[in-house]
Backbone as a chain_set.jsonl record, in Angstrom:
{"seq": "MKRHNVEIIVGLFMILGFACFAWLSIKLGDVDLFGKNAYHVVARFESVSGLKTGASVQIGGVEIGKVARISLDPDSYDAVVDFEINNGIELQDDCIASIRTAGIIGDRYVSISPGGSPVTIEDGGEIMDTESAINIEELISKYIFNKE", "coords": {"N": [[150.12, 70.077, 129.312], [147.802, 71.102, 130.433], [147.749, 73.716, 129.482], [147.222, 73.291, 126.811], [144.567, 72.32, 126.894], [143.233, 74.614, 127.853], [143.609, 76.348, 125.707], [142.099, 75.04, 123.752], [139.531, 75.245, 124.851], [139.213, 78.054, 124.895], [139.341, 78.532, 122.139], [137.029, 77.129, 121.229], [135.111, 78.659, 122.569], [135.456, 81.123, 121.249], [134.697, 80.419, 118.624], [132.009, 79.742, 119.083], [131.118, 82.275, 119.914], [131.466, 83.796, 117.528], [129.66, 82.426, 115.879], [127.237, 82.996, 117.197], [127.21, 85.787, 116.846], [127.013, 85.938, 114.044], [124.491, 84.702, 113.637], [122.836, 86.52, 115.028], [123.256, 88.827, 113.495], [122.097, 88.068, 111.057], [119.427, 87.659, 111.816], [118.657, 90.224, 112.865], [119.161, 91.785, 110.646], [117.245, 90.965, 108.946], [117.55, 89.012, 106.915], [117.025, 86.67, 104.39], [118.175, 83.564, 104.034], [117.562, 81.151, 102.822], [115.791, 81.513, 100.736], [112.72, 83.208, 99.914], [109.802, 83.265, 101.901], [107.428, 84.259, 100.972], [104.994, 86.044, 98.979], [104.457, 88.49, 96.375], [102.436, 91.415, 96.342], [100.738, 94.169, 94.922], [99.705, 97.543, 95.528], [97.931, 100.597, 94.901], [98.066, 103.919, 96.005], [96.734, 107.173, 96.757], [98.102, 108.781, 98.549], [100.853, 108.055, 100.603], [101.782, 109.045, 102.945], [104.182, 109.11, 105.4], [104.502, 106.343, 105.503], [106.833, 103.704, 105.494], [109.447, 101.736, 103.96], [109.572, 98.377, 104.889], [107.641, 98.52, 106.774], [104.931, 97.196, 108.719], [102.473, 94.841, 107.553], [99.196, 94.139, 108.18], [96.469, 92.019, 109.249], [93.658, 92.242, 111.089], [95.227, 93.037, 113.27], [97.302, 91.237, 113.332], [100.481, 90.506, 112.179], [101.128, 89.955, 108.807], [102.888, 90.293, 106.813], [105.152, 92.523, 105.079], [106.059, 95.868, 103.996], [107.642, 96.028, 101.009], [108.604, 97.74, 98.989], [108.351, 101.125, 97.927], [107.157, 103.202, 95.434], [106.817, 105.683, 92.8], [104.289, 106.131, 90.442], [104.891, 107.328, 87.312], [103.014, 108.152, 85.446], [100.354, 108.353, 86.516], [100.861, 109.519, 88.931], [100.435, 108.217, 91.308], [101.15, 106.575, 94.41], [102.898, 103.613, 94.447], [102.805, 100.69, 96.119], [104.596, 97.906, 97.111], [103.971, 94.84, 98.509], [105.213, 92.235, 100.631], [103.765, 89.325, 101.241], [103.23, 86.814, 103.614], [103.634, 83.358, 102.845], [100.888, 81.105, 102.724], [98.967, 82.812, 103.614], [96.08, 83.915, 102.246], [94.829, 86.386, 100.179], [91.776, 87.88, 99.375], [90.37, 88.966, 96.24], [88.775, 91.182, 96.582], [89.591, 92.535, 98.819], [90.51, 95.239, 101.097], [93.024, 97.637, 101.296], [94.436, 99.674, 103.723], [96.075, 102.566, 104.964], [97.267, 102.984, 108.131], [97.758, 104.398, 111.45], [99.799, 103.557, 114.156], [98.732, 104.092, 117.211], [98.565, 107.493, 118.507], [100.697, 109.155, 117.578], [102.229, 107.288, 116.305], [104.062, 104.849, 114.3], [103.425, 104.302, 110.804], [101.427, 101.795, 109.277], [100.174, 99.103, 107.197], [96.904, 98.132, 106.961], [94.882, 95.437, 106.239], [91.699, 94.749, 105.18], [89.841, 91.914, 105.041], [88.135, 90.45, 102.237], [85.121, 89.023, 100.8], [85.14, 87.454, 98.611], [85.521, 84.457, 96.656], [87.683, 84.345, 94.994], [91.165, 84.607, 94.889], [94.103, 86.69, 95.308], [96.876, 86.379, 93.27], [100.483, 85.753, 93.146], [102.18, 88.71, 92.415], [99.894, 90.05, 91.857], [97.285, 92.625, 92.198], [95.933, 94.786, 94.666], [92.909, 96.278, 94.477], [91.139, 98.032, 95.856], [91.783, 100.71, 97.898], [92.68, 102.741, 100.747], [93.915, 105.84, 101.426], [96.519, 107.368, 103.464], [95.576, 109.174, 106.371], [95.939, 112.544, 106.815], [96.824, 114.115, 109.565], [97.636, 116.725, 110.143], [96.484, 118.234, 108.083], [93.749, 117.898, 108.655], [93.553, 119.166, 111.165], [94.344, 121.785, 110.513], [92.273, 122.488, 108.738], [90.117, 122.473, 110.478], [90.802, 124.485, 112.3], [91.283, 126.834, 110.739], [89.2, 127.057, 108.866], [86.51, 127.671, 109.838], [83.372, 127.28, 109.26]], "CA": [[148.861, 69.559, 128.858], [146.727, 71.989, 130.863], [147.728, 74.866, 128.58], [146.58, 72.834, 125.584], [143.129, 72.272, 127.165], [142.749, 75.994, 127.953], [143.579, 76.886, 124.348], [140.96, 74.433, 123.066], [138.312, 75.844, 125.415], [139.136, 79.43, 124.402], [139.02, 78.438, 120.717], [135.616, 76.779, 121.112], [134.356, 79.827, 123.008], [135.529, 82.112, 120.162], [133.863, 79.926, 117.52], [130.634, 79.912, 119.531], [130.843, 83.718, 119.889], [131.303, 84.217, 116.134], [128.404, 81.845, 115.384], [126.145, 83.797, 117.773], [127.233, 87.087, 116.185], [126.497, 85.76, 112.68], [123.055, 84.449, 113.747], [122.202, 87.778, 115.422], [123.314, 89.727, 112.335], [121.119, 87.607, 110.073], [118.084, 87.907, 112.353], [118.391, 91.656, 112.946], [119.215, 92.332, 109.295], [116.095, 90.431, 108.226], [118.093, 88.393, 105.715], [116.521, 85.336, 104.107], [119.243, 82.787, 103.414], [117.064, 79.986, 102.103], [114.68, 81.886, 99.871], [111.619, 83.958, 100.513], [108.573, 82.556, 102.236], [106.413, 85.286, 100.755], [104.669, 86.409, 97.602], [104.329, 89.942, 96.229], [101.164, 92.008, 95.963], [100.902, 95.604, 94.701], [98.519, 98.39, 95.734], [98.151, 101.999, 94.537], [97.468, 104.871, 96.939], [96.92, 108.588, 96.429], [99.114, 109.294, 99.466], [101.403, 107.109, 101.577], [102.485, 109.925, 103.865], [104.708, 108.504, 106.615], [104.731, 104.902, 105.364], [108.228, 103.422, 105.168], [109.802, 100.382, 103.567], [109.745, 97.532, 106.06], [106.49, 98.669, 107.668], [104.129, 95.998, 108.908], [101.19, 94.641, 106.885], [98.434, 93.387, 109.177], [95.041, 91.724, 109.169], [93.151, 92.061, 112.44], [96.288, 93.253, 114.249], [98.321, 90.194, 113.217], [101.377, 90.795, 111.056], [101.107, 88.926, 107.753], [103.881, 90.633, 105.805], [105.791, 93.828, 105.235], [106.174, 96.707, 102.804], [108.929, 95.743, 100.376], [109.091, 98.849, 98.166], [107.405, 102.207, 97.633], [107.617, 103.954, 94.264], [105.84, 106.607, 92.229], [103.897, 105.878, 89.061], [105.09, 108.613, 86.638], [101.861, 108.52, 84.622], [99.189, 108.746, 87.317], [101.363, 110.127, 90.163], [100.009, 107.439, 92.465], [102.195, 105.835, 95.107], [102.766, 102.179, 94.223], [103.392, 99.999, 97.266], [104.788, 96.475, 96.889], [103.947, 94.118, 99.77], [105.598, 90.835, 100.713], [102.778, 88.656, 102.085], [103.699, 85.481, 103.994], [102.965, 82.211, 102.226], [99.867, 80.537, 103.586], [97.94, 83.833, 103.791], [95.434, 84.186, 100.968], [94.06, 87.625, 100.147], [90.712, 87.878, 98.382], [90.536, 90.052, 95.273], [87.989, 92.352, 96.981], [90.059, 93.059, 100.107], [90.791, 96.679, 101.105], [94.278, 97.998, 101.959], [94.354, 101.008, 104.316], [97.253, 102.989, 105.715], [96.85, 103.354, 109.481], [98.79, 104.839, 112.373], [99.824, 102.842, 115.434], [98.645, 105.1, 118.26], [98.326, 108.864, 118.052], [101.837, 109.635, 116.785], [103.049, 106.117, 116.037], [104.475, 104.518, 112.939], [102.382, 103.914, 109.851], [101.412, 100.41, 108.829], [99.094, 98.818, 106.258], [95.887, 97.232, 107.482], [94.094, 94.847, 105.157], [90.385, 94.235, 105.558], [89.557, 90.818, 104.11], [86.889, 90.491, 101.472], [84.307, 87.818, 100.835], [85.201, 86.788, 97.314], [86.274, 83.193, 96.639], [88.85, 84.512, 94.134], [92.291, 85.153, 95.645], [95.13, 87.419, 94.559], [98.065, 85.56, 93.025], [101.774, 86.439, 93.217], [102.268, 89.774, 91.428], [98.577, 90.651, 91.676], [97.088, 93.984, 92.71], [94.775, 95.111, 95.487], [92.266, 97.39, 93.782], [90.509, 98.968, 96.774], [92.738, 101.23, 98.878], [92.383, 103.965, 101.477], [95.184, 106.517, 101.674], [96.819, 107.813, 104.82], [94.897, 110.381, 106.832], [96.92, 113.549, 107.216], [96.309, 114.78, 110.771], [97.919, 118.164, 110.061], [95.455, 118.838, 107.221], [92.482, 117.926, 109.381], [93.625, 120.195, 112.212], [94.354, 123.116, 109.899], [90.928, 122.756, 108.224], [89.246, 122.764, 111.601], [91.198, 125.746, 112.926], [91.241, 127.995, 109.854], [87.987, 127.108, 108.049], [85.294, 127.528, 110.65], [82.222, 127.735, 108.482]], "C": [[147.708, 70.468, 129.256], [146.621, 73.208, 129.957], [147.017, 74.509, 127.278], [145.05, 72.786, 125.76], [142.531, 73.674, 127.236], [142.641, 76.615, 126.565], [142.404, 76.308, 123.55], [139.657, 75.055, 123.551], [138.143, 77.271, 124.918], [138.772, 79.439, 122.914], [137.561, 78.098, 120.479], [134.721, 77.945, 121.525], [134.336, 80.904, 121.921], [134.655, 81.686, 118.972], [132.388, 80.086, 117.863], [130.223, 81.388, 119.503], [130.634, 84.228, 118.474], [130.01, 83.66, 115.531], [127.199, 82.629, 115.917], [126.067, 85.171, 117.114], [126.66, 86.992, 114.775], [124.986, 85.535, 112.713], [122.304, 85.729, 114.089], [122.187, 88.773, 114.259], [122.274, 89.347, 111.284], [119.705, 87.911, 110.55], [117.747, 89.395, 112.377], [118.395, 92.321, 111.58], [118.067, 91.864, 108.431], [116.516, 89.852, 106.876], [117.507, 86.992, 105.574], [117.593, 84.557, 103.363], [118.72, 81.686, 102.502], [115.847, 80.304, 101.254], [113.575, 82.568, 100.648], [110.44, 83.029, 100.788], [107.409, 83.517, 102.063], [106.146, 85.444, 99.264], [104.371, 87.904, 97.564], [102.933, 90.336, 95.746], [101.386, 93.512, 95.88], [99.582, 96.316, 95.005], [98.904, 99.824, 95.389], [97.38, 102.897, 95.502], [97.664, 106.281, 96.411], [98.028, 109.187, 97.278], [99.554, 108.19, 100.41], [102.224, 107.874, 102.618], [102.886, 109.199, 105.148], [104.962, 107.012, 106.544], [106.157, 104.667, 104.893], [108.399, 101.979, 104.718], [110.096, 99.577, 104.833], [108.598, 97.632, 107.049], [105.648, 97.393, 107.657], [102.868, 96.016, 108.038], [100.398, 93.706, 107.787], [97.007, 93.112, 108.733], [94.601, 91.463, 110.602], [94.206, 92.218, 113.514], [97.393, 92.217, 114.222], [99.173, 90.476, 111.991], [101.386, 89.626, 110.079], [102.139, 89.203, 106.663], [104.5, 91.974, 106.103], [105.814, 94.571, 103.905], [107.569, 96.503, 102.229], [109.489, 96.954, 99.637], [107.973, 99.856, 97.974], [107.976, 102.998, 96.466], [106.485, 104.843, 93.765], [105.565, 106.228, 90.784], [103.996, 107.207, 88.316], [103.898, 109.063, 85.795], [100.699, 109.053, 85.459], [99.57, 109.491, 88.595], [100.771, 109.485, 91.409], [101.234, 106.799, 93.104], [101.911, 104.35, 94.92], [103.534, 101.475, 95.34], [103.408, 98.503, 96.972], [104.879, 95.795, 98.253], [104.543, 92.736, 99.592], [104.642, 90.193, 101.711], [103.27, 87.23, 102.353], [102.913, 84.399, 103.263], [101.984, 81.606, 103.222], [98.745, 81.521, 103.878], [97.367, 84.129, 102.409], [94.596, 85.442, 101.084], [93.011, 87.533, 99.04], [90.882, 89.079, 97.457], [89.683, 91.27, 95.601], [88.391, 92.894, 98.357], [90.413, 94.543, 99.964], [92.074, 96.915, 101.891], [94.182, 99.446, 102.428], [95.655, 101.315, 105.037], [96.776, 103.552, 107.044], [98.061, 103.797, 110.295], [98.675, 104.046, 113.661], [99.857, 103.877, 116.549], [98.426, 106.476, 117.667], [99.455, 109.368, 117.165], [102.781, 108.488, 116.425], [103.413, 105.953, 114.574], [103.27, 104.151, 112.093], [102.542, 102.433, 109.513], [100.235, 100.237, 107.872], [98.171, 97.79, 106.89], [95.05, 96.734, 106.309], [92.803, 94.302, 105.739], [90.014, 93.14, 104.565], [88.21, 90.977, 103.419], [86.142, 89.176, 101.592], [84.353, 87.015, 99.559], [85.944, 85.453, 97.417], [87.546, 83.28, 95.787], [89.964, 85.173, 94.943], [93.28, 85.85, 94.715], [96.369, 86.537, 94.462], [99.326, 86.404, 93.199], [101.874, 87.453, 92.082], [100.952, 90.47, 91.168], [98.471, 92.01, 92.34], [95.824, 94.064, 93.556], [94.164, 96.367, 94.89], [91.686, 98.445, 94.713], [91.508, 99.4, 97.844], [92.185, 102.48, 99.548], [93.708, 104.603, 101.855], [95.321, 106.932, 103.131], [96.045, 109.084, 105.148], [95.96, 111.342, 107.337], [96.335, 114.366, 108.368], [96.507, 116.286, 110.687], [96.887, 118.878, 109.2], [94.124, 118.934, 107.941], [92.464, 119.019, 110.443], [93.586, 121.585, 111.603], [92.992, 123.465, 109.305], [89.992, 123.151, 109.355], [89.551, 124.128, 112.198], [90.918, 126.933, 112.011], [89.961, 128.11, 109.013], [86.741, 126.853, 108.874], [84.129, 128.117, 109.907], [80.97, 127.098, 108.955]], "O": [[146.738, 70.6, 128.509], [145.517, 73.685, 129.692], [146.295, 75.33, 126.712], [144.32, 73.18, 124.851], [141.432, 73.899, 126.729], [141.682, 77.332, 126.28], [141.785, 77.019, 122.759], [138.777, 75.36, 122.746], [137.035, 77.664, 124.553], [137.975, 80.271, 122.48], [136.915, 78.705, 119.625], [133.69, 78.19, 120.899], [133.302, 81.533, 121.699], [133.955, 82.513, 118.387], [131.601, 80.519, 117.022], [129.102, 81.711, 119.11], [129.718, 85.015, 118.235], [129.342, 84.347, 114.758], [126.252, 82.896, 115.177], [124.971, 85.668, 116.851], [125.904, 87.867, 114.354], [124.264, 86.116, 111.902], [121.253, 86.002, 113.51], [121.201, 89.483, 114.067], [121.643, 90.221, 110.69], [118.874, 88.373, 109.769], [116.66, 89.785, 111.952], [117.704, 93.319, 111.377], [117.923, 92.316, 107.295], [115.925, 90.156, 105.839], [117.497, 86.219, 106.532], [117.89, 84.847, 102.204], [119.369, 81.332, 101.519], [114.971, 79.458, 101.075], [113.516, 82.507, 101.876], [110.133, 82.132, 100.003], [106.513, 83.58, 102.905], [106.943, 85.042, 98.417], [104.07, 88.512, 98.591], [102.341, 89.694, 94.879], [102.138, 94.072, 96.678], [98.498, 95.778, 94.777], [100.055, 100.223, 95.559], [96.202, 102.669, 95.78], [98.634, 106.56, 95.705], [98.81, 110.005, 96.794], [98.72, 107.469, 100.957], [103.243, 107.381, 103.102], [102.027, 108.728, 105.893], [105.587, 106.46, 107.449], [106.637, 105.355, 103.992], [107.594, 101.111, 105.054], [110.788, 100.051, 105.735], [108.575, 96.916, 108.05], [105.666, 96.623, 106.696], [102.272, 97.069, 107.814], [100.861, 92.616, 108.122], [96.42, 93.862, 107.953], [95.119, 90.558, 111.256], [94.101, 91.596, 114.571], [98.334, 92.303, 115.011], [98.649, 90.663, 110.893], [101.615, 88.477, 110.455], [102.254, 88.441, 105.703], [104.396, 92.5, 107.211], [105.616, 93.986, 102.84], [108.565, 96.778, 102.898], [110.699, 97.183, 99.647], [106.801, 99.493, 97.872], [109.134, 103.416, 96.496], [105.352, 104.766, 94.242], [106.491, 106.028, 89.997], [103.261, 108.138, 88.644], [103.79, 110.244, 85.466], [100.128, 110.094, 85.136], [98.699, 110.038, 89.272], [100.625, 110.138, 92.442], [102.226, 106.517, 92.431], [100.807, 103.885, 95.204], [104.745, 101.643, 95.486], [102.385, 97.909, 96.633], [105.75, 96.122, 99.058], [104.403, 92.127, 98.532], [104.705, 90.49, 102.904], [103.678, 86.525, 101.429], [101.7, 84.503, 103.083], [102.235, 81.603, 104.427], [97.678, 81.117, 104.34], [98.094, 84.546, 101.507], [93.755, 85.557, 101.975], [93.32, 87.156, 97.909], [91.468, 90.09, 97.845], [89.844, 92.308, 94.96], [87.625, 93.624, 98.987], [90.595, 95.042, 98.853], [92.204, 96.449, 103.023], [93.886, 100.341, 101.637], [96.263, 100.435, 105.646], [95.975, 104.487, 107.079], [99.211, 103.605, 109.9], [97.58, 103.882, 114.199], [100.901, 104.476, 116.807], [98.137, 106.616, 116.478], [99.199, 109.948, 116.109], [103.984, 108.692, 116.26], [103.112, 106.801, 113.734], [102.229, 103.742, 112.609], [103.652, 101.902, 109.471], [99.395, 101.128, 107.753], [98.605, 96.714, 107.301], [94.572, 97.522, 105.492], [92.814, 93.498, 106.671], [89.886, 93.409, 103.37], [87.277, 91.566, 103.963], [86.501, 88.319, 102.4], [83.671, 85.997, 99.439], [86.897, 85.336, 98.188], [88.394, 82.389, 95.849], [89.735, 86.185, 95.606], [93.289, 85.627, 93.504], [96.846, 86.013, 95.469], [99.249, 87.62, 93.376], [101.678, 87.104, 90.918], [100.886, 91.386, 90.348], [99.418, 92.494, 92.96], [94.788, 93.493, 93.215], [94.823, 97.403, 94.805], [91.733, 99.634, 94.399], [92.016, 98.574, 98.602], [91.338, 103.182, 98.995], [94.532, 103.982, 102.527], [94.376, 106.858, 103.916], [95.883, 109.961, 104.299], [96.779, 110.989, 108.185], [95.458, 115.205, 108.163], [95.64, 117.048, 111.115], [96.457, 119.985, 109.526], [93.441, 119.953, 107.845], [91.463, 119.718, 110.599], [92.886, 122.467, 112.101], [92.587, 124.626, 109.359], [89.172, 124.057, 109.205], [88.628, 124.855, 112.566], [90.369, 127.939, 112.461], [89.677, 129.19, 108.494], [86.003, 125.903, 108.614], [83.922, 129.33, 109.926], [79.898, 127.365, 108.413]]}, "num_chains": 1, "name": "protein.A"}
């Protein structure tokens, strides 16, 4: 009878271990099992140098979403960035999206400066005002080589 109890305890421990592994895989993989709690917004930038899919979208330092996709518009050669913004966050149609750097050599993220308009951007809408990424290498080379 004692062997039977040990086998049950080991079996329960294994089931618990597999459940923890599955939960950890879902959380770390950023998988949404029960649908998305976000809506999509698009913005166009001249340059998204260093910005990656999955980067944070913030307002006032608080994460409100993430970068879902980055593509190139073949007609205008602008970078088209698709954001997933958390439900419950309303963006005004005059807000400004800027690409910023976390620290001196940190990762790139998108900072949104809220506007004052009462009109909000709906799912699939576009942020019209954008500021592209600042290229530090270009600024340094201009300063070093073009002393005028």
